[in-house]
N, C-alpha and C positions, 0 to 999 in steps of 0.2 A: 496520683499518672494510675493509670487503667493497665491490667497488666497483658489484656490483648492489645496487640497492636496493630491500628487499622493501615490494610493497606491501600494507599495511592493510584498506583499505578493499574493499568489495566494489558495485559499481556497479549492479549487478543489486538490490541492497538499496535503493541512494539512490532507484532510480528506481521500486519498488515504494511506499518514502515518500512522493513526490512525487504519485505516480496516486494513494494510499489520501486522503491529506490536500486533494487538490483536485475526491474523490468526495464528501468529507465536507463538504468546502467550498460544492459546485454541490447535495447533496443535497434543500437545502431551498425550491430554487427549486419556486413551486407550476406547474399546470397540464402534470404530469406530461413537463416538462422537468428539474427534479431527477431524477426518476425515471430519465429515460433519459439522462440524462450523469451526473449522478453513480452511478447503476447499472452504467454499462458499467464509467467509470475504477475503481470498487471492482473488478467484475470480470478486470479486466486487474492491483489490480494485486495482486489473490490470486493470477492465477497465475504473476507475478514473484515474490511475496513466496516462494511453494513452488520455485522455481527458485533465487532466493538462501540461503535456509535449507540448498537441498541443498548448494552450491555454500560457506556457510560451515562448514556441518559438516563438509564434506571436509578445507576447513584447520583446522580443529581450534577451531572455534567463532568464527572473526574473521570481523568486518563482519556480526554477525548483531544488534545494539542496533535498526538500522535496520528487518530484517523487526517486532522486535515490535511497538514503534509502528506499523510496519505495521499488525499484524493487530489492533492495538486501533482503529486509526480505519476497518479495514475492517469491524471489528465493530460499530461506530457507528454507519456509514451505513447498513449490513444493518437493524441497530436500528432505527434512524432510518424507513427506507424499508417495515419491516414494522407498524410506530403508523400511516404514512400520510403521512409526511416525502416529498414532493414532488409527490402527488399533489391535496393538501386545497388551499386559498387560502387 
């Protein structure tokens, strides 16, 4: 057994996951509050997801699962915003 522990998680991927989830949850708030909060968090999550994906691919695919879920949450948030989420009362 090796004394060094191999790190399997990808913290950037988890940050993208949580930012995307928060954006999805906040997006339906009306009067442009959801648009600003949910939209901003989803953009931050998208940037983090790209960085996490590149890190995960460099480590032969380890830690990519949260990035996939983050991408789904980001797509749902942007889809919701495109049909009026966060703006309509």
